[in-house]
DRENTORMI-996412 format. One record per residue (C-alpha): chain; residue number from 1; y, z, x; residue in one letter. Coordinates in pm, whole numbers, plus 50000, padded with zeros to 5 digits. Layout:
{"A", NUM, {Y, Z, X}, "A"}
...
% end
This chain:
{"A", 1, {12778, 70850, 08291}, "M"}
{"A", 2, {12751, 70682, 08630}, "E"}
{"A", 3, {12400, 70542, 08567}, "Y"}
{"A", 4, {12523, 70363, 08256}, "L"}
{"A", 5, {12788, 70184, 08463}, "D"}
{"A", 6, {12529, 70099, 08728}, "L"}
{"A", 7, {12307, 69930, 08468}, "I"}
{"A", 8, {12602, 69757, 08298}, "K"}
{"A", 9, {12717, 69612, 08630}, "N"}
{"A", 10, {12364, 69487, 08705}, "D"}
{"A", 11, {12257, 69399, 08349}, "D"}
{"A", 12, {12125, 69053, 08446}, "Q"}
{"A", 13, {11918, 69200, 08730}, "I"}
{"A", 14, {11802, 69482, 08503}, "F"}
{"A", 15, {11684, 69237, 08236}, "L"}
{"A", 16, {11495, 69033, 08497}, "K"}
{"A", 17, {11335, 69355, 08621}, "Y"}
{"A", 18, {11223, 69440, 08266}, "L"}
{"A", 19, {11086, 69087, 08221}, "K"}
{"A", 20, {10877, 69131, 08535}, "A"}
{"A", 21, {10734, 69462, 08406}, "K"}
{"A", 22, {10700, 69402, 08030}, "Y"}
{"A", 23, {10627, 69108, 07798}, "P"}
{"A", 24, {10995, 69031, 07744}, "L"}
{"A", 25, {11073, 68686, 07603}, "F"}
{"A", 26, {11347, 68533, 07390}, "H"}
{"A", 27, {11293, 68646, 07027}, "N"}
{"A", 28, {11024, 68898, 07127}, "S"}
{"A", 29, {11031, 69259, 07012}, "I"}
{"A", 30, {11119, 69520, 07274}, "F"}
{"A", 31, {11061, 69888, 07206}, "F"}
{"A", 32, {11287, 70183, 07280}, "F"}
{"A", 33, {11024, 70366, 07489}, "R"}
{"A", 34, {10970, 70057, 07704}, "D"}
{"A", 35, {11345, 70050, 07765}, "L"}
{"A", 36, {11342, 70420, 07854}, "Q"}
{"A", 37, {11054, 70393, 08099}, "F"}
{"A", 38, {11187, 70065, 08239}, "G"}
{"A", 39, {11520, 70235, 08310}, "L"}
{"A", 40, {11348, 70520, 08491}, "Q"}
{"A", 41, {11146, 70282, 08709}, "K"}
{"A", 42, {11448, 70058, 08777}, "F"}
{"A", 43, {11652, 70356, 08893}, "L"}
{"A", 44, {11362, 70489, 09101}, "E"}
{"A", 45, {11360, 70156, 09287}, "K"}
{"A", 46, {11723, 70230, 09371}, "K"}
{"A", 47, {11631, 70579, 09495}, "G"}
{"A", 48, {11759, 70758, 09182}, "I"}
{"A", 49, {11531, 71003, 09000}, "K"}
{"A", 50, {11622, 71105, 08644}, "I"}
{"A", 51, {11445, 71325, 08390}, "S"}
{"A", 52, {11283, 71196, 08074}, "N"}
{"A", 53, {11566, 71348, 07870}, "A"}
{"A", 54, {11830, 71174, 08082}, "E"}
{"A", 55, {11637, 70847, 08060}, "A"}
{"A", 56, {11615, 70878, 07681}, "E"}
{"A", 57, {11990, 70931, 07650}, "K"}
{"A", 58, {12057, 70645, 07892}, "L"}
{"A", 59, {11819, 70414, 07701}, "A"}
{"A", 60, {12007, 70489, 07381}, "Y"}
{"A", 61, {12338, 70399, 07549}, "N"}
{"A", 62, {12201, 70086, 07717}, "I"}
{"A", 63, {12044, 69977, 07388}, "G"}
{"A", 64, {12382, 70008, 07219}, "N"}
{"A", 65, {12549, 69820, 07505}, "Y"}
{"A", 66, {12298, 69534, 07483}, "L"}
{"A", 67, {12344, 69526, 07104}, "E"}
{"A", 68, {12720, 69490, 07153}, "E"}
{"A", 69, {12654, 69199, 07390}, "K"}
{"A", 70, {12421, 69056, 07122}, "Q"}
{"A", 71, {12131, 69049, 07368}, "I"}
{"A", 72, {11945, 69305, 07157}, "F"}
{"A", 73, {11929, 69271, 06778}, "V"}
{"A", 74, {11823, 69595, 06608}, "K"}
{"A", 75, {11498, 69553, 06415}, "V"}
{"A", 76, {11431, 69919, 06335}, "N"}
{"A", 77, {11484, 70263, 06487}, "L"}
{"A", 78, {11228, 70201, 06759}, "S"}
{"A", 79, {11303, 69848, 06873}, "G"}
{"A", 80, {11502, 69531, 06902}, "W"}
{"A", 81, {11450, 69156, 06900}, "R"}
{"A", 82, {11556, 69002, 07229}, "L"}
{"A", 83, {11825, 68736, 07187}, "N"}
{"A", 84, {11827, 68596, 07539}, "Y"}
{"A", 85, {11768, 68219, 07559}, "P"}
{"A", 86, {11727, 68240, 07938}, "E"}
{"A", 87, {11386, 68396, 07867}, "F"}
{"A", 88, {11257, 68118, 07638}, "V"}
{"A", 89, {10891, 68035, 07685}, "T"}
{"A", 90, {10724, 67700, 07633}, "T"}
{"A", 91, {10371, 67582, 07583}, "T"}
{"A", 92, {10216, 67464, 07910}, "P"}
{"A", 93, {10276, 67091, 07951}, "G"}
{"A", 94, {10568, 67083, 07705}, "D"}
{"A", 95, {10896, 66961, 07850}, "P"}
{"A", 96, {11187, 67206, 07839}, "L"}
% end
């Protein structure tokens, strides 16, 4: 699947895109449907239109890929916990 390779090659950019669109923080929960719709919008920005069914299949594959990289930790069938320290949040005024 060519779209899978496209996302894998740009996984850092893709994650930053998702963070800009969704509340995505280190240790936060991220849902499958948000991944699916985020993928569709990300690809649309690149001029690629895919169906909901294609996006669902792609989201499943990307979810598995991010689990293998230990960026996603499966919580249940509909979501993951994000294990991505680059997206840590702090309380305003607290030093990093």
